[in-house]
KEKE-3310 file (N, C-alpha, C; in steps of 0.2 Angstrom, whole numbers, plus 5000, padded with zeros to 4 digits):
npx = (5071:5054:5042:5025:5020:5013:5001:4994:4981:4970:4959:4965:4975:4966:4959:4969:4974:4963:4954:4944:4937:4925:4907:4900:4889:4889:4889:4895:4885:4889:4904:4907:4901:4907:4912:4918:4918:4928:4937:4928:4934:4946:4941:4934:4941:4954:4954:4957:4953:4957:4963:4974:4971:4957:4957:4963:4953:4942:4947:4948:4935:4930:4938:4932:4919:4921:4926:4915:4904:4910:4918:4911:4904:4902:4911:4923:4924:4924:4936:4945:4943:4947:4961:4964:4962:4972:4983:4984:4989:5001:5019:5034:5050:5066:5071:5061:5044:5031:5017:5009:5004:4995:4994:4995:4998:4992:5002:5007:5005:5012:5017:5016:5023:5016:5022:5019:5025:5026:5028:5017:5007:5012:5012:4998:4992:4999:4995:4981:4983:4988:4977:4969:4976:4974:4961:4959:4969:4977:4993:4997:4993:5000:5013:5012:5010:5022:5032:5029:5031:5045:5050:5047:5055:5068:5085:5091:5083:5078:5069:5069:5058:5060:5071:5086:5085:5092:5094:5097:5086:5075:5064:5048:5043:5029:5026:5035:5042:5044:5048:5041:5051:5052:5048:5057:5066:5057:5051:5062:5065:5054:5058:5059:5067:5079:5083:5097:5094:5086:5072:5060:5055:5042:5040:5028:5018:5006:5006:5018:5017:5006:5011:5021:5013:5007:5019:5022:5011:5014:5025:5020:5012:5020:5032:5044:5060:5066:5061:5063:5072:5068:5056:5059:5068:5060:5050:5058:5061:5049:5048:5057:5053:5039:5032:5034:5024:5013:5010:5016:5007:4994:4989:4989:5002:5004:5016:5034:5040:5035:5029:5019:5007:4992:4987:4975:4967:4964:4960:4964:4978:4979:4973:4982:4994:4990:4989:5002:5009:5003:5008:5021:5035:5040:5043:5043:5034:5022:5020:5020:5008:4999:5000:4995:4982:4976:4978:4970:4957:4955:4958:4955:4945:4931:4933:4938:4937:4937:4949:4958:4955:4960:4973:4977:4976:4986:4997:4996:4998:5011:5019:5016:5023:5035:5035:5036)
npy = (5071:5077:5080:5083:5092:5103:5101:5091:5088:5088:5079:5072:5064:5057:5050:5043:5034:5028:5031:5040:5054:5060:5062:5076:5075:5065:5060:5053:5043:5038:5034:5021:5020:5018:5024:5016:5000:4989:4976:4961:4949:4952:4955:4944:4932:4934:4941:4955:4970:4981:4989:4995:5001:5003:5011:5023:5026:5029:5040:5049:5051:5057:5068:5076:5077:5084:5096:5101:5101:5105:5103:5091:5082:5068:5066:5069:5060:5048:5050:5049:5035:5029:5032:5025:5012:5011:5013:5002:4993:4997:4997:5000:4999:5001:5016:5017:5016:5005:4999:4984:4968:4956:4942:4926:4924:4918:4917:4916:4902:4899:4904:4919:4922:4928:4943:4953:4965:4981:4992:4997:4996:5005:5016:5019:5020:5031:5041:5042:5047:5060:5065:5066:5075:5086:5088:5091:5099:5095:5092:5079:5070:5073:5070:5057:5052:5057:5049:5036:5038:5041:5030:5021:5025:5024:5021:5015:5007:4994:4984:4984:4993:4998:4997:4993:4980:4965:4968:4981:4989:5001:4997:4999:4989:4979:4968:4963:4950:4935:4920:4903:4890:4878:4883:4891:4888:4885:4898:4906:4899:4904:4917:4926:4937:4937:4944:4950:4948:4937:4939:4940:4948:4955:4961:4970:4976:4985:4989:4995:5006:5013:5016:5025:5036:5040:5044:5055:5063:5066:5073:5085:5090:5093:5099:5093:5087:5075:5064:5064:5057:5043:5044:5047:5037:5026:5029:5028:5015:5010:5015:5008:4995:4993:4989:4976:4971:4968:4953:4943:4947:4943:4945:4956:4955:4951:4953:4955:4943:4927:4928:4923:4923:4931:4949:4952:4963:4968:4979:4989:4989:4997:5009:5013:5014:5025:5036:5037:5040:5052:5060:5063:5068:5058:5049:5036:5030:5035:5030:5016:5016:5019:5008:4998:5003:5001:4987:4982:4987:4982:4968:4963:4968:4963:4950:4948:4942:4928:4927:4930:4920:4909:4912:4912:4898:4893:4898:4891:4878:4878:4882:4874:4861:4865:4866:4853)
npz = (4935:4936:4948:4948:4959:4960:4954:4960:4968:4983:4980:4970:4976:4985:4975:4968:4978:4981:4992:4992:4983:4996:4998:5006:5015:5024:5041:5056:5067:5079:5088:5084:5072:5058:5042:5033:5037:5047:5038:5036:5036:5043:5056:5060:5056:5058:5069:5072:5073:5064:5050:5039:5026:5027:5038:5033:5023:5032:5039:5029:5026:5038:5038:5028:5032:5044:5039:5032:5042:5054:5069:5076:5090:5088:5077:5082:5092:5085:5078:5089:5092:5080:5081:5093:5088:5078:5086:5094:5086:5083:5083:5092:5088:5094:5088:5079:5071:5068:5059:5063:5057:5066:5064:5057:5039:5024:5009:4992:4992:5004:5021:5029:5045:5060:5070:5055:5044:5034:5020:5014:5024:5034:5026:5022:5034:5039:5029:5033:5045:5042:5036:5047:5054:5046:5047:5061:5065:5075:5083:5087:5078:5066:5071:5073:5060:5054:5061:5056:5042:5043:5047:5037:5027:5032:5032:5042:5050:5061:5056:5040:5029:5016:5003:4992:4980:4974:4961:4961:4962:4970:4982:4989:5001:5001:5010:5023:5032:5043:5037:5037:5043:5035:5023:5017:5007:4996:4994:4991:4978:4970:4969:4980:4990:5003:5019:5029:5042:5041:5038:5025:5010:5000:4983:4978:4966:4966:4980:4981:4973:4978:4991:4986:4983:4995:5001:4993:4996:5009:5007:5000:5010:5021:5016:5019:5015:5017:5012:4998:4991:4993:4986:4973:4969:4970:4961:4949:4950:4946:4933:4927:4929:4929:4917:4916:4924:4915:4911:4899:4889:4894:4907:4922:4933:4950:4958:4958:4963:4960:4947:4938:4945:4945:4948:4960:4958:4943:4936:4944:4942:4930:4934:4944:4937:4928:4937:4942:4931:4928:4938:4936:4925:4918:4903:4900:4909:4906:4893:4897:4905:4894:4886:4896:4897:4885:4883:4893:4890:4877:4878:4890:4898:4896:4901:4913:4926:4923:4917:4927:4936:4928:4927:4940:4943:4934:4940:4952:4948:4943:4954:4965:4963:4967:4980:4985)
capx = (5064:5050:5036:5021:5017:5008:4994:4992:4976:4968:4955:4969:4978:4961:4957:4975:4974:4956:4952:4939:4934:4919:4902:4900:4883:4890:4891:4894:4880:4892:4911:4908:4898:4912:4910:4920:4919:4934:4936:4925:4940:4951:4938:4931:4946:4961:4953:4961:4948:4960:4966:4977:4967:4950:4959:4964:4946:4938:4950:4947:4928:4930:4941:4927:4913:4923:4927:4908:4900:4913:4921:4905:4907:4903:4916:4929:4924:4926:4943:4948:4942:4952:4968:4965:4963:4978:4989:4984:4993:5008:5024:5040:5056:5071:5068:5056:5038:5029:5011:5010:4998:4996:4991:4998:4994:4995:5004:5010:5004:5016:5014:5020:5022:5015:5018:5022:5026:5026:5028:5010:5004:5014:5010:4991:4991:5002:4990:4976:4985:4989:4970:4966:4979:4971:4954:4959:4975:4981:4999:4999:4992:5005:5019:5012:5012:5030:5036:5028:5035:5052:5052:5046:5060:5074:5090:5094:5078:5079:5066:5069:5053:5062:5078:5087:5085:5098:5094:5098:5080:5073:5057:5044:5041:5022:5027:5042:5040:5047:5045:5041:5058:5051:5046:5062:5069:5052:5050:5068:5064:5050:5061:5058:5074:5079:5087:5102:5091:5081:5066:5059:5051:5039:5040:5022:5017:5001:5008:5024:5015:5002:5016:5024:5008:5007:5025:5021:5006:5017:5030:5016:5009:5025:5038:5050:5063:5070:5058:5063:5076:5064:5051:5062:5071:5054:5047:5063:5060:5043:5050:5061:5050:5031:5030:5034:5018:5009:5013:5015:5000:4989:4985:4993:5005:5004:5022:5040:5040:5029:5026:5014:5001:4989:4985:4968:4964:4967:4958:4968:4984:4978:4972:4989:4999:4988:4990:5009:5011:5001:5012:5028:5036:5043:5039:5042:5028:5016:5020:5017:5001:4995:5000:4991:4975:4974:4977:4964:4951:4954:4959:4954:4939:4925:4934:4943:4937:4939:4956:4961:4955:4964:4980:4979:4977:4992:5002:4996:5001:5018:5022:5015:5028:5041:5035:5037)
capy = (5069:5082:5078:5089:5093:5109:5099:5086:5091:5083:5075:5068:5060:5052:5045:5039:5030:5024:5032:5045:5059:5058:5067:5080:5074:5059:5061:5047:5043:5037:5032:5015:5021:5019:5025:5009:4995:4985:4970:4956:4944:4954:4955:4937:4927:4936:4944:4961:4976:4987:4988:5002:5004:5005:5017:5029:5028:5032:5046:5054:5053:5061:5075:5079:5078:5089:5102:5103:5101:5107:5098:5089:5077:5062:5066:5069:5053:5043:5051:5046:5028:5027:5033:5020:5006:5011:5013:4995:4989:5001:4994:5004:4995:5005:5023:5017:5015:5001:4995:4977:4964:4952:4936:4923:4926:4914:4921:4912:4895:4898:4907:4924:4921:4934:4948:4955:4973:4982:4999:4998:4997:5011:5022:5020:5023:5038:5045:5043:5052:5066:5068:5068:5082:5092:5089:5094:5103:5092:5090:5073:5066:5074:5067:5049:5051:5058:5043:5031:5039:5041:5022:5018:5028:5024:5016:5012:5004:4987:4981:4989:4992:5000:4996:4991:4973:4962:4971:4988:4993:5003:4995:5000:4982:4978:4964:4961:4945:4929:4914:4896:4887:4873:4886:4896:4887:4886:4905:4908:4897:4908:4923:4930:4939:4936:4949:4947:4946:4931:4941:4940:4954:4954:4967:4970:4982:4990:4991:5000:5013:5016:5019:5031:5041:5042:5048:5062:5067:5069:5079:5091:5092:5096:5101:5090:5085:5069:5058:5065:5051:5037:5045:5047:5031:5022:5030:5026:5008:5008:5017:5002:4988:4992:4986:4969:4969:4965:4946:4939:4950:4939:4949:4960:4951:4954:4955:4952:4936:4923:4933:4920:4924:4938:4953:4951:4969:4969:4986:4993:4990:5002:5015:5015:5017:5031:5041:5038:5044:5059:5064:5064:5069:5052:5047:5028:5028:5037:5024:5010:5017:5019:5001:4995:5005:4998:4980:4981:4988:4978:4961:4960:4971:4958:4943:4950:4937:4921:4927:4930:4913:4905:4914:4909:4891:4892:4899:4885:4872:4879:4883:4868:4856:4867:4865:4846)
capz = (4935:4939:4950:4947:4965:4960:4951:4964:4973:4988:4977:4966:4981:4987:4969:4967:4984:4982:4998:4992:4988:4999:4998:5012:5019:5029:5048:5060:5072:5085:5087:5080:5065:5053:5035:5030:5043:5046:5034:5040:5037:5048:5062:5062:5055:5060:5076:5072:5071:5062:5043:5036:5020:5030:5042:5028:5020:5037:5041:5024:5026:5044:5037:5024:5037:5049:5035:5030:5047:5059:5074:5080:5095:5085:5073:5086:5096:5080:5077:5095:5092:5075:5084:5097:5085:5075:5091:5096:5081:5081:5087:5092:5089:5094:5087:5073:5072:5063:5059:5062:5057:5071:5063:5051:5033:5018:5003:4987:4995:5009:5026:5033:5052:5063:5066:5049:5043:5027:5018:5012:5030:5037:5021:5022:5041:5039:5025:5037:5051:5039:5035:5053:5056:5042:5050:5068:5067:5081:5081:5088:5072:5062:5073:5071:5052:5053:5063:5052:5036:5044:5048:5030:5022:5035:5030:5048:5054:5063:5051:5034:5024:5009:5002:4986:4979:4971:4954:4961:4961:4976:4983:4996:5001:5004:5015:5026:5036:5044:5034:5040:5041:5030:5017:5015:5000:4991:4993:4987:4972:4966:4968:4986:4993:5010:5022:5033:5048:5040:5035:5018:5007:4993:4979:4975:4962:4969:4986:4980:4970:4983:4996:4983:4983:5002:5002:4990:5000:5015:5005:4999:5016:5025:5012:5021:5009:5018:5008:4991:4988:4992:4981:4966:4968:4970:4954:4944:4950:4942:4926:4924:4930:4928:4911:4918:4927:4910:4910:4893:4886:4897:4913:4926:4938:4957:4960:4955:4964:4958:4942:4935:4949:4943:4953:4961:4955:4937:4934:4948:4939:4925:4938:4948:4932:4926:4942:4943:4925:4929:4944:4934:4918:4915:4897:4900:4913:4901:4888:4900:4906:4888:4885:4900:4896:4878:4884:4897:4886:4871:4879:4897:4901:4896:4903:4919:4931:4921:4916:4934:4939:4924:4929:4947:4942:4931:4946:4957:4944:4942:4960:4969:4963:4970:4988:4987)
cpx = (5060:5044:5031:5016:5011:5001:4991:4987:4974:4964:4959:4972:4972:4959:4963:4975:4968:4953:4946:4940:4927:4914:4902:4894:4884:4892:4890:4889:4883:4899:4912:4904:4902:4909:4912:4922:4925:4933:4933:4930:4944:4948:4937:4936:4952:4960:4957:4956:4952:4963:4968:4973:4960:4951:4959:4957:4942:4941:4948:4939:4927:4932:4936:4921:4915:4924:4920:4904:4903:4915:4915:4908:4907:4909:4923:4930:4926:4934:4947:4948:4947:4959:4969:4966:4970:4984:4989:4988:4999:5013:5031:5046:5062:5069:5063:5049:5035:5021:5012:5003:4999:4993:4995:4994:4997:4996:5008:5010:5010:5013:5019:5018:5021:5021:5022:5021:5026:5025:5021:5006:5006:5012:5003:4989:4993:4997:4984:4977:4985:4982:4967:4969:4976:4964:4954:4964:4979:4987:5001:4998:4997:5011:5018:5013:5019:5034:5035:5031:5042:5054:5052:5052:5067:5079:5093:5089:5080:5076:5065:5063:5054:5069:5079:5087:5091:5099:5096:5092:5078:5066:5054:5040:5034:5022:5034:5040:5045:5044:5045:5048:5057:5049:5051:5064:5064:5051:5056:5067:5059:5052:5061:5065:5073:5085:5092:5099:5086:5074:5066:5055:5048:5039:5033:5020:5012:5003:5014:5021:5010:5006:5019:5019:5007:5013:5024:5016:5009:5022:5026:5014:5014:5031:5044:5054:5067:5067:5059:5067:5072:5059:5054:5065:5065:5051:5052:5062:5054:5044:5053:5057:5042:5029:5030:5028:5013:5012:5011:5009:4994:4985:4991:4996:5004:5011:5028:5041:5034:5025:5020:5007:4998:4987:4977:4964:4967:4966:4962:4975:4984:4978:4978:4994:4997:4990:4998:5012:5009:5005:5019:5029:5040:5039:5038:5036:5022:5015:5017:5010:4996:4994:4995:4983:4972:4973:4971:4958:4950:4954:4957:4947:4933:4927:4939:4943:4939:4947:4960:4961:4960:4972:4982:4980:4984:4998:5002:4999:5008:5021:5021:5020:5034:5041:5036:5043)
cpy = (5075:5079:5084:5090:5098:5107:5094:5088:5086:5077:5070:5063:5054:5047:5040:5033:5026:5025:5038:5048:5057:5064:5070:5079:5069:5062:5055:5048:5042:5035:5026:5015:5022:5020:5019:5005:4991:4979:4965:4950:4946:4953:4947:4931:4928:4940:4951:4966:4982:4984:4995:5005:5007:5011:5023:5031:5032:5039:5051:5056:5058:5068:5079:5081:5084:5096:5105:5105:5104:5101:5095:5083:5070:5061:5065:5062:5048:5044:5048:5038:5026:5027:5027:5013:5006:5010:5006:4991:4993:4998:4999:4999:5000:5012:5023:5014:5011:4999:4988:4973:4958:4945:4933:4924:4922:4919:4916:4905:4894:4903:4912:4923:4928:4936:4950:4962:4974:4990:5001:5000:5004:5017:5024:5023:5030:5043:5047:5048:5059:5069:5070:5075:5088:5093:5093:5099:5101:5089:5083:5068:5067:5070:5060:5048:5052:5052:5037:5032:5039:5034:5019:5020:5027:5019:5012:5008:4997:4983:4986:4988:4995:4999:4994:4983:4971:4965:4978:4992:4995:5001:4997:4993:4982:4974:4962:4956:4939:4923:4908:4893:4882:4876:4891:4895:4887:4894:4908:4905:4901:4916:4928:4931:4939:4941:4946:4945:4940:4933:4941:4946:4952:4961:4967:4977:4987:4993:4996:5006:5016:5020:5026:5037:5044:5046:5055:5066:5070:5074:5085:5094:5096:5099:5099:5086:5078:5063:5059:5059:5045:5038:5044:5041:5025:5023:5028:5018:5006:5010:5011:4996:4987:4989:4978:4966:4966:4958:4943:4941:4945:4943:4952:4956:4955:4957:4953:4945:4933:4927:4930:4922:4931:4942:4952:4957:4971:4976:4991:4994:4996:5009:5017:5018:5023:5037:5042:5041:5051:5063:5066:5066:5063:5049:5040:5026:5030:5032:5018:5011:5016:5012:4997:4997:5001:4991:4979:4982:4984:4970:4958:4962:4966:4951:4943:4944:4930:4921:4927:4923:4908:4906:4911:4901:4889:4893:4893:4879:4872:4879:4877:4863:4858:4866:4857:4844)
cpz = (4939:4941:4951:4953:4965:4957:4955:4969:4978:4985:4973:4970:4983:4981:4968:4972:4985:4989:4998:4984:4990:4998:5005:5017:5024:5036:5052:5065:5079:5083:5083:5073:5060:5046:5031:5036:5041:5042:5038:5041:5043:5055:5064:5061:5058:5067:5077:5069:5069:5055:5041:5031:5023:5034:5038:5025:5026:5039:5035:5024:5032:5042:5032:5028:5041:5045:5033:5036:5054:5064:5079:5085:5092:5081:5077:5090:5091:5079:5083:5094:5086:5077:5088:5094:5081:5080:5094:5092:5078:5086:5086:5093:5088:5093:5081:5075:5067:5064:5058:5061:5061:5070:5057:5045:5027:5012:4998:4989:5000:5015:5029:5040:5055:5068:5060:5048:5035:5025:5017:5019:5034:5032:5022:5029:5041:5035:5029:5042:5048:5038:5042:5056:5052:5045:5057:5069:5073:5079:5082:5082:5067:5064:5072:5064:5051:5055:5059:5045:5037:5044:5041:5026:5025:5032:5036:5052:5055:5058:5045:5029:5017:5009:4994:4985:4976:4964:4955:4961:4968:4977:4989:4996:5005:5010:5017:5032:5038:5041:5039:5038:5036:5023:5014:5008:4995:4989:4989:4979:4967:4966:4974:4988:5000:5013:5027:5040:5047:5038:5028:5016:5000:4990:4975:4972:4965:4976:4986:4978:4975:4989:4993:4984:4990:5004:4999:4993:5006:5013:5004:5005:5021:5022:5015:5016:5010:5014:5001:4988:4987:4987:4974:4964:4967:4963:4948:4944:4945:4934:4923:4924:4929:4922:4912:4921:4922:4908:4903:4889:4888:4902:4917:4932:4945:4959:4956:4956:4962:4952:4938:4939:4947:4949:4954:4959:4949:4934:4938:4946:4934:4929:4941:4943:4929:4931:4943:4937:4925:4933:4941:4927:4914:4909:4897:4904:4909:4896:4891:4902:4900:4886:4889:4899:4890:4879:4888:4893:4880:4873:4886:4900:4902:4899:4909:4924:4929:4919:4922:4936:4935:4926:4936:4947:4939:4936:4950:4954:4944:4949:4965:4969:4967:4978:4990:4990)
residu = (MET:LYS:ILE:HIS:TYR:GLU:THR:LEU:THR:GLN:ASP:TRP:PHE:ASP:LYS:ALA:LEU:SER:THR:GLY:PRO:HIS:LYS:SER:ASN:TRP:ILE:PRO:LYS:HIS:HIS:LEU:ASP:LEU:PHE:ARG:PRO:TRP:PRO:GLU:LYS:TYR:VAL:ASN:LEU:TYR:HIS:GLN:PRO:PHE:ASN:PRO:PHE:ALA:PHE:ALA:ILE:ASN:ALA:CYS:ALA:LEU:ALA:THR:SER:CYS:LYS:THR:HIS:GLY:ALA:LEU:LYS:THR:ILE:LEU:ASP:GLN:ILE:ASP:TYR:LEU:ASP:LEU:ALA:ALA:SER:SER:TYR:THR:GLU:THR:ILE:GLY:ASN:HIS:THR:TYR:ILE:ARG:ASN:ASN:PHE:ASP:PHE:PRO:MET:TYR:TRP:ALA:THR:MET:LYS:LYS:PRO:PHE:TYR:GLY:ALA:PHE:MET:ASN:ALA:TYR:THR:ALA:TYR:GLY:TYR:ILE:LYS:LEU:HIS:GLU:ALA:THR:ASN:ASP:GLU:LYS:TYR:PHE:ASN:LYS:ALA:LEU:ARG:LEU:ILE:THR:THR:LEU:THR:SER:LYS:ASP:ALA:HIS:ILE:GLN:LEU:SER:ASN:TYR:ASP:SER:ASP:GLY:ASP:PHE:TRP:LEU:TYR:GLU:TYR:VAL:PHE:THR:PRO:GLN:ASP:THR:GLU:ILE:GLU:TYR:LEU:LYS:ASP:ILE:GLY:THR:GLU:ILE:GLN:GLU:ASP:GLY:ARG:MET:ARG:PHE:ARG:VAL:PHE:ASN:GLY:HIS:ILE:ALA:ALA:ILE:PHE:ALA:LEU:MET:LYS:PHE:ARG:LYS:HIS:THR:SER:MET:SER:PHE:VAL:ASP:GLU:ALA:ILE:GLU:GLN:SER:ILE:LEU:THR:MET:SER:LYS:ASN:LEU:ASN:LEU:GLN:LEU:PHE:LYS:GLN:LYS:TYR:PHE:SER:TYR:SER:ILE:GLU:ALA:ALA:VAL:LEU:PRO:ASP:TYR:GLY:GLN:LYS:ARG:ALA:VAL:HIS:LEU:ALA:LYS:HIS:LEU:ALA:GLU:ALA:THR:ASP:ASP:LYS:THR:LEU:LYS:LEU:THR:HIS:GLU:ALA:PHE:ASP:THR:PHE:TYR:ASN:GLU:SER:LEU:LYS:THR:CYS:GLU:GLN:GLU:THR:TYR:LEU:ALA:GLY:ARG:LYS:SER:ALA:LEU:ASP:LEU:TYR:THR:PRO:LEU:ARG:ALA)
# end
């Protein structure tokens, strides 16, 4: 498999990850004047003023602003603030570094107990740190990205954020969590796999692909080859399985588990498939993207919200009896 690193520009990565690109005229007024505020739900409901996706968006905006206007004090102050926020939700376990979400979170009509971890969280935070390194040339940001990426791809990590599933496919798990004792059998019934340490893991299409893009950005930024195997195996997993995301020609599923549940970002599924196909010479991925694009435009574009709601109700009706 060939990955077209030579054609993957900074704008391409920002578009693929939906973190930019940004116009150059924005400058923060002060360190709390974020380009993208922390999600209201994270702050008010979960009491966590940090989110990896928002972190990456803000880092990208600051990198653009710094490139255009120079290292202004307000820019550097906000970079320090972002680093402090991310550090507050960074956890070291053994020799590995994780971003943690420190709240219980509902998923598939069950609950992921706090704290929970995931490839998506490490990947987007690492991407943000790469952008901060590009903006400031400060090695501490590069080192933080390196630790997060190393943990994401490690086969020896205490909490494994990537591994092969029971079908032999290599996944970058968006969620790795401890389930409620009373919900373990229910989660198994909908296809959730459990690790030897009792943690469970969700194989989420959009989180897996986004993590691939972050790994590819790290590879291009550093030329470090230790991520190559994870990148290639993750892409092969999508070459084999991405077509399954189009559920019975009705809508795009969220994950391998609970396949009836639709992705809350239906258009995003097409967007991610497009960029993944562009990044490689994999013919199957190109055909999958073409099929996704045709289906979305011909059958989903004008009824996306109602289709999502109907699919979610179907999933609720199917899975609720399993919890009894």
